[in-house]
PLY file of the C-alpha trace (Angstrom):
ply
format ascii 1.0
element vertex 396
property float x
property float y
property float z
element edge 395
property int vertex1
property int vertex2
end_header
15.98 13.07 3.42
18.71 11.68 1.11
16.95 11.28 -2.24
18.45 10.55 -5.64
18.23 14.27 -6.40
21.22 14.64 -4.06
23.56 12.96 -6.54
24.67 13.02 -10.16
24.93 9.35 -11.14
27.24 9.89 -14.10
29.62 6.93 -14.32
28.06 5.16 -11.33
26.34 1.79 -11.10
23.11 2.29 -9.19
21.81 -0.83 -7.47
18.08 -0.18 -7.06
15.68 -2.21 -4.93
12.38 -1.92 -6.76
9.03 -3.57 -6.09
8.22 -5.45 -9.28
5.98 -7.94 -7.48
3.29 -7.63 -10.15
0.39 -9.97 -10.93
0.79 -12.38 -13.86
-1.90 -14.37 -15.63
-1.72 -18.06 -16.58
0.27 -17.10 -19.67
2.78 -15.30 -17.41
1.76 -11.91 -18.82
1.61 -8.84 -16.57
-1.98 -7.89 -15.74
-1.21 -4.73 -13.74
2.07 -2.88 -14.25
1.39 -0.06 -11.76
4.38 -0.90 -9.59
6.73 -1.04 -12.56
5.51 2.29 -13.88
5.91 3.83 -10.43
9.65 3.07 -10.50
10.26 4.52 -13.97
11.02 8.13 -12.88
13.78 6.91 -10.54
15.30 4.71 -13.23
15.06 7.42 -15.87
16.70 10.06 -13.67
19.75 7.85 -13.12
19.99 6.91 -16.79
19.67 10.57 -17.83
22.59 11.39 -15.53
24.72 8.85 -17.39
24.60 6.18 -14.73
23.88 2.50 -15.25
21.06 0.69 -13.44
20.94 -2.72 -11.77
17.40 -3.61 -10.69
16.61 -6.16 -7.99
13.19 -7.30 -6.86
11.14 -10.21 -5.62
8.16 -11.75 -7.40
5.61 -13.91 -5.64
6.43 -16.35 -2.86
8.67 -19.10 -4.22
9.09 -21.82 -1.61
11.70 -24.18 -3.00
14.30 -22.12 -4.79
13.98 -21.14 -8.47
10.58 -21.65 -10.09
9.96 -20.46 -13.63
6.52 -19.08 -12.77
8.24 -16.59 -10.45
11.11 -15.67 -12.75
11.62 -11.96 -13.38
12.61 -12.75 -16.96
8.86 -12.61 -17.70
9.04 -8.85 -17.05
11.99 -8.04 -19.33
10.11 -7.40 -22.58
7.52 -5.13 -20.97
10.12 -3.22 -18.98
12.16 -2.73 -22.17
9.09 -1.28 -23.90
8.39 1.08 -21.00
11.98 2.33 -20.85
12.43 2.48 -24.61
15.67 0.50 -24.45
16.79 -3.10 -24.19
16.93 -4.41 -20.63
19.54 -7.06 -19.97
18.72 -9.99 -17.69
20.93 -11.86 -15.24
19.76 -15.42 -14.55
20.91 -15.07 -10.93
20.96 -12.20 -8.47
24.37 -13.02 -6.99
27.44 -14.92 -8.15
30.08 -14.54 -10.84
27.71 -14.08 -13.81
25.65 -11.38 -12.10
28.80 -9.62 -10.94
30.34 -9.70 -14.42
27.12 -8.45 -16.01
26.94 -5.52 -13.58
30.58 -4.59 -14.14
30.18 -4.73 -17.92
27.27 -2.29 -17.93
27.87 0.88 -19.92
26.45 4.31 -19.24
22.61 4.36 -19.49
22.28 0.57 -19.67
19.88 -1.47 -17.51
20.28 -4.91 -15.96
17.46 -6.80 -14.22
18.49 -9.46 -11.72
16.66 -12.73 -11.14
14.16 -13.05 -8.26
15.77 -12.30 -4.89
13.45 -14.73 -3.12
14.88 -17.69 -4.96
17.27 -17.47 -2.01
15.79 -17.95 1.49
18.63 -15.72 2.73
16.73 -12.72 1.29
13.73 -12.92 3.64
15.97 -14.11 6.49
17.89 -10.84 6.29
21.16 -12.71 5.84
24.16 -10.38 6.04
26.42 -12.47 3.81
23.76 -12.53 1.09
23.31 -8.77 1.43
27.05 -8.27 1.04
27.10 -10.30 -2.17
24.28 -8.16 -3.55
26.12 -5.00 -2.56
29.06 -5.90 -4.80
26.86 -5.29 -7.85
26.62 -1.51 -7.42
28.51 1.62 -6.44
25.43 3.32 -5.00
22.33 1.83 -3.33
18.84 3.18 -3.97
15.75 1.87 -2.20
12.57 2.56 -4.15
10.49 -0.36 -2.88
8.13 1.14 -0.31
5.93 -1.95 -0.47
8.70 -3.97 1.21
10.03 -1.22 3.49
8.42 -2.84 6.55
10.49 -6.00 6.07
14.04 -6.34 7.41
15.10 -8.30 4.35
18.62 -8.50 2.99
17.91 -6.26 -0.01
15.78 -3.69 1.81
17.55 -3.10 5.10
20.71 -5.13 5.68
22.37 -4.18 2.38
22.41 -0.47 3.26
25.21 -0.95 5.80
27.58 -1.70 2.90
26.84 1.70 1.30
27.77 4.23 3.98
27.28 7.69 2.49
26.09 6.17 -0.80
22.49 5.18 -0.04
19.42 7.07 -1.20
15.64 7.03 -1.42
14.15 6.74 -4.90
11.18 8.85 -5.92
8.57 6.23 -4.91
9.94 5.98 -1.38
10.28 9.75 -1.03
6.72 10.32 -2.30
5.21 7.70 0.00
6.88 9.19 3.07
5.99 12.74 2.04
2.32 11.97 1.36
1.72 9.98 4.54
3.31 12.83 6.48
0.86 15.22 4.81
-1.92 13.35 6.60
-0.15 12.82 9.92
1.08 16.42 10.16
-1.70 18.21 8.29
-2.59 21.76 9.20
-5.40 21.75 6.63
-8.55 20.93 8.60
-10.90 19.22 9.02
-8.96 15.98 8.70
-11.11 12.92 7.96
-9.95 9.30 8.19
-12.15 6.72 6.48
-11.49 3.23 7.81
-13.15 0.13 6.44
-12.41 -3.54 6.08
-13.43 -6.66 7.87
-11.94 -6.51 11.34
-11.56 -3.95 14.11
-8.50 -5.85 15.34
-6.53 -4.91 12.21
-7.25 -1.20 12.67
-6.91 -0.66 16.44
-3.36 0.67 16.33
-4.11 2.94 13.37
-7.17 4.40 15.11
-5.17 5.07 18.26
-2.41 6.72 16.22
-4.85 8.86 14.25
-7.02 10.11 17.12
-4.73 13.04 18.05
-4.37 14.01 14.38
-7.89 13.91 12.91
-11.25 15.58 13.41
-13.47 12.79 12.10
-13.16 9.01 11.79
-15.62 7.29 9.49
-16.14 3.57 10.14
-17.41 1.16 7.50
-17.06 -2.43 6.39
-17.38 -5.54 8.53
-15.64 -3.85 11.45
-18.64 -1.54 11.95
-20.80 -4.43 13.19
-18.51 -4.97 16.17
-19.18 -1.34 17.10
-22.94 -1.89 16.62
-23.15 -5.04 18.76
-20.94 -3.50 21.46
-23.45 -0.63 21.68
-26.32 -3.06 22.23
-27.55 -3.39 18.66
-28.66 -6.46 16.74
-26.41 -7.56 13.89
-27.86 -10.89 12.78
-25.15 -13.08 11.26
-22.80 -10.17 10.52
-19.09 -10.44 11.10
-18.16 -9.57 14.68
-15.19 -9.68 17.07
-16.77 -9.91 20.51
-13.34 -10.03 22.13
-12.84 -6.40 21.11
-15.91 -4.88 22.80
-13.72 -3.30 25.48
-11.39 -1.89 22.82
-14.34 -0.32 21.00
-15.46 1.29 24.25
-11.94 2.63 24.88
-11.77 4.07 21.36
-15.11 5.83 21.85
-13.96 7.24 25.20
-10.61 8.44 23.81
-12.30 10.04 20.81
-14.69 11.97 23.02
-11.83 13.18 25.22
-9.88 14.39 22.18
-12.81 16.00 20.42
-12.86 13.54 17.54
-16.21 12.56 16.02
-16.56 8.87 15.20
-19.20 8.25 12.54
-20.89 4.85 12.49
-23.36 3.48 9.92
-27.03 4.43 10.26
-28.34 1.76 7.91
-27.02 -1.50 6.50
-27.36 -3.36 3.20
-27.81 -7.01 4.17
-27.65 -10.33 2.39
-29.33 -13.56 3.43
-26.00 -15.25 2.72
-22.47 -14.33 1.68
-22.92 -14.64 -2.07
-23.13 -12.41 -5.13
-26.68 -13.64 -5.82
-27.90 -13.29 -2.24
-31.28 -11.78 -1.42
-30.74 -8.14 -0.46
-32.57 -6.00 2.08
-31.86 -2.77 3.96
-32.27 -2.35 7.71
-31.21 -0.07 10.51
-27.49 -0.66 11.14
-28.30 -1.61 14.73
-31.18 -3.91 13.81
-29.99 -6.47 11.27
-32.54 -9.31 11.28
-31.64 -12.80 12.42
-30.37 -14.92 9.55
-29.09 -11.88 7.61
-25.61 -10.37 7.47
-24.55 -6.79 6.89
-22.40 -6.52 3.76
-22.42 -2.80 2.90
-23.40 0.61 4.23
-26.89 1.81 3.34
-28.12 4.94 1.48
-28.64 7.08 4.62
-25.10 6.28 5.75
-23.77 7.14 2.29
-25.44 10.56 2.52
-24.04 11.20 6.01
-20.52 10.06 5.20
-20.46 11.93 1.88
-21.38 15.20 3.55
-18.55 14.82 6.08
-16.06 13.93 3.34
-17.04 16.77 1.02
-16.34 19.27 3.82
-12.89 17.80 4.54
-9.56 19.46 3.78
-7.42 16.36 4.35
-8.62 12.78 3.74
-7.18 9.34 4.40
-9.02 6.33 2.97
-8.07 2.88 4.15
-10.49 0.04 3.57
-13.74 -0.48 1.62
-17.21 0.16 3.01
-18.54 -3.26 2.06
-17.94 -6.39 0.04
-17.38 -4.34 -3.11
-16.24 -7.41 -5.06
-19.95 -8.35 -5.19
-21.97 -5.88 -7.28
-24.96 -5.94 -4.90
-22.73 -4.73 -2.05
-20.49 -2.28 -3.91
-22.55 0.93 -3.75
-21.12 2.12 -0.45
-17.51 1.86 -1.57
-18.30 3.47 -4.93
-20.17 6.37 -3.33
-17.49 7.06 -0.72
-14.81 6.96 -3.43
-16.81 9.43 -5.51
-17.21 11.76 -2.50
-13.45 11.66 -1.93
-12.84 12.53 -5.58
-15.27 15.46 -5.41
-13.60 16.75 -2.25
-10.21 16.44 -3.96
-11.44 18.32 -6.99
-12.60 21.00 -4.56
-9.10 21.41 -3.13
-8.78 18.72 -0.45
-5.70 16.51 -0.15
-6.61 12.81 -0.35
-4.47 9.73 0.29
-5.70 6.22 -0.54
-3.78 3.33 0.96
-4.23 -0.32 1.84
-4.73 -3.17 -0.60
-8.53 -3.32 -0.86
-9.15 0.42 -1.01
-6.42 0.79 -3.64
-8.01 -2.06 -5.63
-11.40 -0.32 -5.41
-9.89 3.03 -6.42
-8.39 1.44 -9.51
-11.48 -0.59 -10.35
-13.83 2.39 -10.27
-11.51 4.96 -11.83
-10.83 6.96 -8.66
-7.05 6.48 -8.71
-6.54 9.30 -11.21
-8.86 11.66 -9.32
-7.38 11.55 -5.81
-4.18 13.23 -4.65
-2.10 10.12 -4.01
-2.52 6.35 -4.13
-0.02 4.46 -1.98
1.78 1.48 -3.49
2.69 0.27 -0.02
-0.16 -1.77 1.42
1.18 -3.25 4.65
4.12 -0.84 4.70
1.83 2.18 4.64
-0.32 0.78 7.43
2.70 0.16 9.65
3.99 3.65 8.89
0.61 5.10 9.88
0.78 3.05 13.08
4.02 4.83 13.94
6.26 1.80 13.55
9.84 2.19 12.38
10.15 0.63 8.94
13.50 -1.14 8.47
13.79 -0.11 4.82
13.42 3.56 5.73
15.58 3.43 8.85
18.39 1.77 6.86
18.69 4.84 4.60
18.26 7.43 7.36
20.74 5.90 9.79
0 1
1 2
2 3
3 4
4 5
5 6
6 7
7 8
8 9
9 10
10 11
11 12
12 13
13 14
14 15
15 16
16 17
17 18
18 19
19 20
20 21
21 22
22 23
23 24
24 25
25 26
26 27
27 28
28 29
29 30
30 31
31 32
32 33
33 34
34 35
35 36
36 37
37 38
38 39
39 40
40 41
41 42
42 43
43 44
44 45
45 46
46 47
47 48
48 49
49 50
50 51
51 52
52 53
53 54
54 55
55 56
56 57
57 58
58 59
59 60
60 61
61 62
62 63
63 64
64 65
65 66
66 67
67 68
68 69
69 70
70 71
71 72
72 73
73 74
74 75
75 76
76 77
77 78
78 79
79 80
80 81
81 82
82 83
83 84
84 85
85 86
86 87
87 88
88 89
89 90
90 91
91 92
92 93
93 94
94 95
95 96
96 97
97 98
98 99
99 100
100 101
101 102
102 103
103 104
104 105
105 106
106 107
107 108
108 109
109 110
110 111
111 112
112 113
113 114
114 115
115 116
116 117
117 118
118 119
119 120
120 121
121 122
122 123
123 124
124 125
125 126
126 127
127 128
128 129
129 130
130 131
131 132
132 133
133 134
134 135
135 136
136 137
137 138
138 139
139 140
140 141
141 142
142 143
143 144
144 145
145 146
146 147
147 148
148 149
149 150
150 151
151 152
152 153
153 154
154 155
155 156
156 157
157 158
158 159
159 160
160 161
161 162
162 163
163 164
164 165
165 166
166 167
167 168
168 169
169 170
170 171
171 172
172 173
173 174
174 175
175 176
176 177
177 178
178 179
179 180
180 181
181 182
182 183
183 184
184 185
185 186
186 187
187 188
188 189
189 190
190 191
191 192
192 193
193 194
194 195
195 196
196 197
197 198
198 199
199 200
200 201
201 202
202 203
203 204
204 205
205 206
206 207
207 208
208 209
209 210
210 211
211 212
212 213
213 214
214 215
215 216
216 217
217 218
218 219
219 220
220 221
221 222
222 223
223 224
224 225
225 226
226 227
227 228
228 229
229 230
230 231
231 232
232 233
233 234
234 235
235 236
236 237
237 238
238 239
239 240
240 241
241 242
242 243
243 244
244 245
245 246
246 247
247 248
248 249
249 250
250 251
251 252
252 253
253 254
254 255
255 256
256 257
257 258
258 259
259 260
260 261
261 262
262 263
263 264
264 265
265 266
266 267
267 268
268 269
269 270
270 271
271 272
272 273
273 274
274 275
275 276
276 277
277 278
278 279
279 280
280 281
281 282
282 283
283 284
284 285
285 286
286 287
287 288
288 289
289 290
290 291
291 292
292 293
293 294
294 295
295 296
296 297
297 298
298 299
299 300
300 301
301 302
302 303
303 304
304 305
305 306
306 307
307 308
308 309
309 310
310 311
311 312
312 313
313 314
314 315
315 316
316 317
317 318
318 319
319 320
320 321
321 322
322 323
323 324
324 325
325 326
326 327
327 328
328 329
329 330
330 331
331 332
332 333
333 334
334 335
335 336
336 337
337 338
338 339
339 340
340 341
341 342
342 343
343 344
344 345
345 346
346 347
347 348
348 349
349 350
350 351
351 352
352 353
353 354
354 355
355 356
356 357
357 358
358 359
359 360
360 361
361 362
362 363
363 364
364 365
365 366
366 367
367 368
368 369
369 370
370 371
371 372
372 373
373 374
374 375
375 376
376 377
377 378
378 379
379 380
380 381
381 382
382 383
383 384
384 385
385 386
386 387
387 388
388 389
389 390
390 391
391 392
392 393
393 394
394 395
C-alpha cells in the first residue's frame, strides 16, 4: 500500500483530499470536528517533512453553485487553531487565483480551497475539472475515506494525473487496515453485531460476513422481519415482508457454514413512535397488536452481552433500537458497554456506520473501542466487497 510514509515531502506541494464535511450550527460554528482531527496526522507529517499542503474538501450538498452556508472559510479559524499555524484560504478551488496561491506556498504552509461541490463537475467525475485541480499540487494524497466509494473528480479521476505520485493518507490507510482486521481475522470467535431499521440494507453485508464470522447478532427494526418470517407476532413493528425469502436463505446459509445467528428473545415496545410513548416488554415473537418493537429487551441484552464478552474480534454496525429516544436506548447502551468490556479484555473491536458511530460518541464508547470508522457508507460498501473508486485510483 502506497502511504505517505513512502515519501519525504520536502519541497513538494501535497494536494490532499480530506473529508471536512463537518456539521455546523445556525451560527456556522463547527459542532463536531472529529473528521478534521482525523486528518491532522497526515497534514502534520507532510509539514514536518518541509512540504506545503493544499487541502480540498466538500461541505454539505450545495445545489446551485456557491452558497455561503457551505463555504469552507467557516473552518479556517478552527483548523488554524488545531494546526497551530495560520491557514490560508482560496475563495475558489480552481482557476488563476487558486493556482497562484498554491504556487506561492512556502515550506510548511497550508492552503484550504473553497468547497469542491460548488462545481457540479466534482460529483459528475468530470475529467477536465479533475485536471484543473491536479495543477495545484506536485503529489496527490487521498485521506477522505468517507468519500472513497464515490467516483468523484477529486477522489478518483484526479489520480490519473499523478502517476507514481499518489498516496494514501493515514486515515485511508487506517480504515483499510482495520476493516481487513475483521474480514481476515484469525482471532476467534468473530462476532458481527448488525442493527438498524431494515434487513434490505444489510443483506449484502450479511452474505459477505457469513464465511468470516462465528456469530451474527441481529437487533434494531430489522429483527422484526426475522420474527414475522418465523411465524411470530410483531404488532405494528417495522417489517419488510418482501424479504421473508431472503431471511430464510440467510438462516439456511448460516447453518451450512456453522454460523450462529442470534435473534432477540424479548422486545421493548411502545404504543406509538414517540419519546413519551407508553412502554411495555413482551416476547420478541409476541408483540401485542397496536404496539411496536423499538428496542431489545433485558433477556436479549443478557444473551447478546455474554456472546460479545467471549468474542476475540467484534464488528458493530447499527444500533439495537431507537436510541435517540431515552426509553428505547438501553439496548444500544448495553451492547456498547459489552463491546467496551470485551475490548478492555483484549478483543479487537471496530465500530462503523453512521448511527452506531453516533451512539458510540454519545455514550462515551468511542474512546474505549479499538477503532471507530469515519467512513459510514464507504465502510459498508468495503465490507460488502465492492471496489471503492477512491481506493482503486491509488492502487492502480
